Jmol script that loads the backbone (N, CA, C; Angstrom):
load data "model"
ATOM      1  N   ASN A   1     141.796 123.559 105.516  1.00  0.00           N
ATOM      2  CA  ASN A   1     140.903 124.653 105.856  1.00  0.00           C
ATOM      3  C   ASN A   1     139.580 124.480 105.131  1.00  0.00           C
ATOM      4  N   HIS A   2     138.503 124.706 105.828  1.00  0.00           N
ATOM      5  CA  HIS A   2     137.186 124.683 105.223  1.00  0.00           C
ATOM      6  C   HIS A   2     136.693 126.112 105.124  1.00  0.00           C
ATOM      7  N   ARG A   3     136.433 126.533 103.907  1.00  0.00           N
ATOM      8  CA  ARG A   3     135.974 127.900 103.690  1.00  0.00           C
ATOM      9  C   ARG A   3     134.707 127.907 102.864  1.00  0.00           C
ATOM     10  N   VAL A   4     133.960 128.974 103.037  1.00  0.00           N
ATOM     11  CA  VAL A   4     132.740 129.189 102.277  1.00  0.00           C
ATOM     12  C   VAL A   4     132.923 130.472 101.488  1.00  0.00           C
ATOM     13  N   MET A   5     132.570 130.413 100.212  1.00  0.00           N
ATOM     14  CA  MET A   5     132.642 131.602  99.378  1.00  0.00           C
ATOM     15  C   MET A   5     131.334 131.739  98.620  1.00  0.00           C
ATOM     16  N   ALA A   6     130.830 132.959  98.568  1.00  0.00           N
ATOM     17  CA  ALA A   6     129.629 133.254  97.791  1.00  0.00           C
ATOM     18  C   ALA A   6     129.932 134.462  96.921  1.00  0.00           C
ATOM     19  N   ALA A   7     129.527 134.381  95.674  1.00  0.00           N
ATOM     20  CA  ALA A   7     129.716 135.495  94.750  1.00  0.00           C
ATOM     21  C   ALA A   7     128.369 135.852  94.139  1.00  0.00           C
ATOM     22  N   VAL A   8     128.097 137.152  94.087  1.00  0.00           N
ATOM     23  CA  VAL A   8     126.883 137.657  93.461  1.00  0.00           C
ATOM     24  C   VAL A   8     127.322 138.688  92.437  1.00  0.00           C
ATOM     25  N   GLU A   9     126.835 138.524  91.212  1.00  0.00           N
ATOM     26  CA  GLU A   9     127.243 139.413  90.134  1.00  0.00           C
ATOM     27  C   GLU A   9     126.023 139.844  89.333  1.00  0.00           C
ATOM     28  N   ASP A  10     126.049 141.087  88.876  1.00  0.00           N
ATOM     29  CA  ASP A  10     124.995 141.535  87.974  1.00  0.00           C
ATOM     30  C   ASP A  10     125.619 142.285  86.808  1.00  0.00           C
ATOM     31  N   ASP A  11     124.809 142.540  85.806  1.00  0.00           N
ATOM     32  CA  ASP A  11     125.295 143.273  84.643  1.00  0.00           C
ATOM     33  C   ASP A  11     124.581 144.611  84.518  1.00  0.00           C
ATOM     34  N   GLY A  12     124.279 145.189  85.682  1.00  0.00           N
ATOM     35  CA  GLY A  12     123.579 146.473  85.723  1.00  0.00           C
ATOM     36  C   GLY A  12     124.500 147.641  85.433  1.00  0.00           C
ATOM     37  N   VAL A  13     124.140 148.798  85.954  1.00  0.00           N
ATOM     38  CA  VAL A  13     124.869 150.030  85.663  1.00  0.00           C
ATOM     39  C   VAL A  13     126.071 150.239  86.583  1.00  0.00           C
ATOM     40  N   GLY A  14     126.276 149.363  87.555  1.00  0.00           N
ATOM     41  CA  GLY A  14     127.373 149.535  88.496  1.00  0.00           C
ATOM     42  C   GLY A  14     127.022 150.563  89.550  1.00  0.00           C
ATOM     43  N   CYS A  15     127.979 150.863  90.402  1.00  0.00           N
ATOM     44  CA  CYS A  15     127.742 151.864  91.432  1.00  0.00           C
ATOM     45  C   CYS A  15     129.064 152.553  91.752  1.00  0.00           C
ATOM     46  N   PRO A  16     128.991 153.722  92.345  1.00  0.00           N
ATOM     47  CA  PRO A  16     130.213 154.457  92.663  1.00  0.00           C
ATOM     48  C   PRO A  16     131.068 153.702  93.675  1.00  0.00           C
ATOM     49  N   PRO A  17     132.397 153.889  93.630  1.00  0.00           N
ATOM     50  CA  PRO A  17     133.287 153.190  94.559  1.00  0.00           C
ATOM     51  C   PRO A  17     132.918 153.375  96.026  1.00  0.00           C
ATOM     52  N   ALA A  18     132.409 154.517  96.408  1.00  0.00           N
ATOM     53  CA  ALA A  18     132.052 154.771  97.812  1.00  0.00           C
ATOM     54  C   ALA A  18     130.941 153.844  98.284  1.00  0.00           C
ATOM     55  N   ALA A  19     130.137 153.300  97.369  1.00  0.00           N
ATOM     56  CA  ALA A  19     129.053 152.399  97.767  1.00  0.00           C
ATOM     57  C   ALA A  19     129.608 151.158  98.454  1.00  0.00           C
ATOM     58  N   GLY A  20     130.789 150.733  98.068  1.00  0.00           N
ATOM     59  CA  GLY A  20     131.419 149.580  98.694  1.00  0.00           C
ATOM     60  C   GLY A  20     131.846 149.840 100.118  1.00  0.00           C
ATOM     61  N   GLU A  21     131.937 151.108 100.474  1.00  0.00           N
ATOM     62  CA  GLU A  21     132.296 151.473 101.842  1.00  0.00           C
ATOM     63  C   GLU A  21     131.056 151.700 102.690  1.00  0.00           C
ATOM     64  N   GLY A  22     129.883 151.533 102.088  1.00  0.00           N
ATOM     65  CA  GLY A  22     128.653 151.663 102.855  1.00  0.00           C
ATOM     66  C   GLY A  22     127.908 152.952 102.637  1.00  0.00           C
ATOM     67  N   PHE A  23     128.392 153.797 101.737  1.00  0.00           N
ATOM     68  CA  PHE A  23     127.721 155.066 101.497  1.00  0.00           C
ATOM     69  C   PHE A  23     126.863 154.941 100.254  1.00  0.00           C
ATOM     70  N   SER A  24     125.578 155.088 100.428  1.00  0.00           N
ATOM     71  CA  SER A  24     124.636 154.928  99.332  1.00  0.00           C
ATOM     72  C   SER A  24     124.019 156.274  98.976  1.00  0.00           C
ATOM     73  N   PRO A  25     123.863 156.547  97.679  1.00  0.00           N
ATOM     74  CA  PRO A  25     123.218 157.805  97.286  1.00  0.00           C
ATOM     75  C   PRO A  25     121.790 157.901  97.824  1.00  0.00           C
ATOM     76  N   THR A  26     121.166 156.759  98.085  1.00  0.00           N
ATOM     77  CA  THR A  26     119.799 156.762  98.592  1.00  0.00           C
ATOM     78  C   THR A  26     119.754 156.739 100.118  1.00  0.00           C
ATOM     79  N   GLY A  27     120.916 156.721 100.753  1.00  0.00           N
ATOM     80  CA  GLY A  27     120.963 156.758 102.209  1.00  0.00           C
ATOM     81  C   GLY A  27     120.885 155.394 102.869  1.00  0.00           C
ATOM     82  N   GLY A  28     120.972 154.294 102.097  1.00  0.00           N
ATOM     83  CA  GLY A  28     120.890 152.955 102.671  1.00  0.00           C
ATOM     84  C   GLY A  28     122.187 152.509 103.322  1.00  0.00           C
ATOM     85  N   PHE A  29     122.108 151.490 104.162  1.00  0.00           N
ATOM     86  CA  PHE A  29     123.272 150.964 104.849  1.00  0.00           C
ATOM     87  C   PHE A  29     123.474 149.477 104.574  1.00  0.00           C
ATOM     88  N   GLY A  30     122.877 148.950 103.511  1.00  0.00           N
ATOM     89  CA  GLY A  30     122.925 147.515 103.232  1.00  0.00           C
ATOM     90  C   GLY A  30     124.318 146.944 103.119  1.00  0.00           C
ATOM     91  N   LEU A  31     125.153 147.520 102.254  1.00  0.00           N
ATOM     92  CA  LEU A  31     126.513 147.001 102.071  1.00  0.00           C
ATOM     93  C   LEU A  31     127.363 147.230 103.313  1.00  0.00           C
ATOM     94  N   PHE A  32     127.196 148.378 103.950  1.00  0.00           N
ATOM     95  CA  PHE A  32     127.931 148.657 105.178  1.00  0.00           C
ATOM     96  C   PHE A  32     127.593 147.619 106.242  1.00  0.00           C
ATOM     97  N   SER A  33     126.297 147.348 106.415  1.00  0.00           N
ATOM     98  CA  SER A  33     125.849 146.374 107.404  1.00  0.00           C
ATOM     99  C   SER A  33     126.377 144.982 107.088  1.00  0.00           C
ATOM    100  N   LEU A  34     126.322 144.599 105.821  1.00  0.00           N
ATOM    101  CA  LEU A  34     126.826 143.295 105.412  1.00  0.00           C
ATOM    102  C   LEU A  34     128.320 143.176 105.699  1.00  0.00           C
ATOM    103  N   ARG A  35     129.083 144.210 105.362  1.00  0.00           N
ATOM    104  CA  ARG A  35     130.531 144.204 105.611  1.00  0.00           C
ATOM    105  C   ARG A  35     130.827 144.052 107.107  1.00  0.00           C
ATOM    106  N   GLU A  36     130.112 144.797 107.942  1.00  0.00           N
ATOM    107  CA  GLU A  36     130.322 144.731 109.386  1.00  0.00           C
ATOM    108  C   GLU A  36     130.026 143.331 109.931  1.00  0.00           C
ATOM    109  N   ARG A  37     128.941 142.731 109.488  1.00  0.00           N
ATOM    110  CA  ARG A  37     128.574 141.400 109.977  1.00  0.00           C
ATOM    111  C   ARG A  37     129.588 140.348 109.550  1.00  0.00           C
ATOM    112  N   ILE A  38     130.002 140.392 108.304  1.00  0.00           N
ATOM    113  CA  ILE A  38     130.981 139.418 107.800  1.00  0.00           C
ATOM    114  C   ILE A  38     132.307 139.577 108.545  1.00  0.00           C
ATOM    115  N   GLN A  39     132.768 140.810 108.734  1.00  0.00           N
ATOM    116  CA  GLN A  39     134.032 141.040 109.437  1.00  0.00           C
ATOM    117  C   GLN A  39     133.948 140.591 110.893  1.00  0.00           C
ATOM    118  N   ASN A  40     132.821 140.803 111.540  1.00  0.00           N
ATOM    119  CA  ASN A  40     132.658 140.366 112.932  1.00  0.00           C
ATOM    120  C   ASN A  40     132.736 138.848 113.062  1.00  0.00           C
ATOM    121  N   LEU A  41     132.420 138.150 111.997  1.00  0.00           N
ATOM    122  CA  LEU A  41     132.499 136.689 111.986  1.00  0.00           C
ATOM    123  C   LEU A  41     133.848 136.188 111.458  1.00  0.00           C
ATOM    124  N   GLY A  42     134.782 137.108 111.211  1.00  0.00           N
ATOM    125  CA  GLY A  42     136.113 136.727 110.751  1.00  0.00           C
ATOM    126  C   GLY A  42     136.222 136.558 109.243  1.00  0.00           C
ATOM    127  N   GLY A  43     135.234 137.020 108.510  1.00  0.00           N
ATOM    128  CA  GLY A  43     135.248 136.879 107.059  1.00  0.00           C
ATOM    129  C   GLY A  43     135.649 138.164 106.366  1.00  0.00           C
ATOM    130  N   ARG A  44     135.591 138.097 105.042  1.00  0.00           N
ATOM    131  CA  ARG A  44     135.935 139.256 104.221  1.00  0.00           C
ATOM    132  C   ARG A  44     134.895 139.430 103.128  1.00  0.00           C
ATOM    133  N   ILE A  45     134.724 140.668 102.706  1.00  0.00           N
ATOM    134  CA  ILE A  45     133.836 140.977 101.595  1.00  0.00           C
ATOM    135  C   ILE A  45     134.598 141.881 100.636  1.00  0.00           C
ATOM    136  N   ARG A  46     134.428 141.618  99.357  1.00  0.00           N
ATOM    137  CA  ARG A  46     135.085 142.436  98.342  1.00  0.00           C
ATOM    138  C   ARG A  46     134.044 142.803  97.292  1.00  0.00           C
ATOM    139  N   MET A  47     134.032 144.069  96.921  1.00  0.00           N
ATOM    140  CA  MET A  47     133.099 144.535  95.907  1.00  0.00           C
ATOM    141  C   MET A  47     133.881 145.165  94.769  1.00  0.00           C
ATOM    142  N   ILE A  48     133.570 144.729  93.558  1.00  0.00           N
ATOM    143  CA  ILE A  48     134.191 145.286  92.362  1.00  0.00           C
ATOM    144  C   ILE A  48     133.061 145.804  91.485  1.00  0.00           C
ATOM    145  N   SER A  49     133.094 147.078  91.172  1.00  0.00           N
ATOM    146  CA  SER A  49     132.043 147.669  90.357  1.00  0.00           C
ATOM    147  C   SER A  49     132.651 148.647  89.373  1.00  0.00           C
ATOM    148  N   THR A  50     132.250 148.503  88.129  1.00  0.00           N
ATOM    149  CA  THR A  50     132.696 149.434  87.109  1.00  0.00           C
ATOM    150  C   THR A  50     131.484 149.964  86.372  1.00  0.00           C
ATOM    151  N   THR A  51     131.277 151.264  86.466  1.00  0.00           N
ATOM    152  CA  THR A  51     130.161 151.907  85.784  1.00  0.00           C
ATOM    153  C   THR A  51     130.482 151.942  84.299  1.00  0.00           C
ATOM    154  N   PRO A  52     129.657 151.542  83.410  1.00  0.00           N
ATOM    155  CA  PRO A  52     128.318 150.986  83.540  1.00  0.00           C
ATOM    156  C   PRO A  52     128.285 149.471  83.327  1.00  0.00           C
ATOM    157  N   HIS A  53     129.223 148.740  83.880  1.00  0.00           N
ATOM    158  CA  HIS A  53     129.361 147.321  83.551  1.00  0.00           C
ATOM    159  C   HIS A  53     128.980 146.354  84.662  1.00  0.00           C
ATOM    160  N   GLY A  54     128.279 146.790  85.671  1.00  0.00           N
ATOM    161  CA  GLY A  54     127.808 145.866  86.692  1.00  0.00           C
ATOM    162  C   GLY A  54     128.681 145.806  87.930  1.00  0.00           C
ATOM    163  N   THR A  55     128.315 144.896  88.813  1.00  0.00           N
ATOM    164  CA  THR A  55     128.958 144.783  90.115  1.00  0.00           C
ATOM    165  C   THR A  55     129.155 143.315  90.472  1.00  0.00           C
ATOM    166  N   LEU A  56     130.283 143.033  91.126  1.00  0.00           N
ATOM    167  CA  LEU A  56     130.576 141.700  91.655  1.00  0.00           C
ATOM    168  C   LEU A  56     130.858 141.861  93.146  1.00  0.00           C
ATOM    169  N   VAL A  57     130.147 141.087  93.973  1.00  0.00           N
ATOM    170  CA  VAL A  57     130.380 141.084  95.416  1.00  0.00           C
ATOM    171  C   VAL A  57     130.778 139.665  95.802  1.00  0.00           C
ATOM    172  N   VAL A  58     131.941 139.525  96.471  1.00  0.00           N
ATOM    173  CA  VAL A  58     132.446 138.215  96.886  1.00  0.00           C
ATOM    174  C   VAL A  58     132.563 138.201  98.405  1.00  0.00           C
ATOM    175  N   LEU A  59     131.944 137.193  99.026  1.00  0.00           N
ATOM    176  CA  LEU A  59     132.014 136.996 100.470  1.00  0.00           C
ATOM    177  C   LEU A  59     132.845 135.751 100.731  1.00  0.00           C
ATOM    178  N   ARG A  60     133.794 135.821 101.673  1.00  0.00           N
ATOM    179  CA  ARG A  60     134.609 134.665 102.048  1.00  0.00           C
ATOM    180  C   ARG A  60     134.589 134.515 103.552  1.00  0.00           C
ATOM    181  N   MET A  61     134.326 133.301 103.987  1.00  0.00           N
ATOM    182  CA  MET A  61     134.293 133.015 105.418  1.00  0.00           C
ATOM    183  C   MET A  61     134.867 131.635 105.665  1.00  0.00           C
ATOM    184  N   SER A  62     135.519 131.486 106.790  1.00  0.00           N
ATOM    185  CA  SER A  62     135.976 130.169 107.217  1.00  0.00           C
ATOM    186  C   SER A  62     134.893 129.550 108.077  1.00  0.00           C
ATOM    187  N   THR A  63     134.889 128.227 108.122  1.00  0.00           N
ATOM    188  CA  THR A  63     133.937 127.543 108.970  1.00  0.00           C
ATOM    189  C   THR A  63     134.332 127.753 110.433  1.00  0.00           C
ATOM    190  N   PRO A  64     133.446 127.501 111.377  1.00  0.00           N
ATOM    191  CA  PRO A  64     133.776 127.707 112.791  1.00  0.00           C
ATOM    192  C   PRO A  64     135.086 127.027 113.175  1.00  0.00           C
ATOM    193  N   GLY A  65     135.897 127.755 113.921  1.00  0.00           N
ATOM    194  CA  GLY A  65     137.193 127.221 114.351  1.00  0.00           C
ATOM    195  C   GLY A  65     138.330 127.529 113.393  1.00  0.00           C
ATOM    196  N   GLU A  66     138.035 128.054 112.215  1.00  0.00           N
ATOM    197  CA  GLU A  66     139.038 128.428 111.231  1.00  0.00           C
ATOM    198  C   GLU A  66     139.053 129.937 111.090  1.00  0.00           C
ATOM    199  N   ARG A  67     140.088 130.483 110.470  1.00  0.00           N
ATOM    200  CA  ARG A  67     140.189 131.919 110.213  1.00  0.00           C
ATOM    201  C   ARG A  67     140.203 132.137 108.709  1.00  0.00           C
ATOM    202  N   ALA A  68     139.559 133.243 108.258  1.00  0.00           N
ATOM    203  CA  ALA A  68     139.481 133.570 106.829  1.00  0.00           C
ATOM    204  C   ALA A  68     140.820 134.039 106.305  1.00  0.00           C
TER     205      ALA A  68
END
end "model"
wireframe off; spacefill off
backbone 0.3
color backbone group
């Protein structure tokens, strides 16, 4: 299997758990949109955030013809 994984991590203040579901206190849809696009392509996204210790977002996708 050929897979692609990308991880983005910061050491900021973190965010509430609902932000991973696409609900932003500022009304944005960035994470929601990203999750929808990745899932439509057969991939997965996972967000781990602990206030005030930062956030980790992991994207996993299989190459064309494979499943995540």
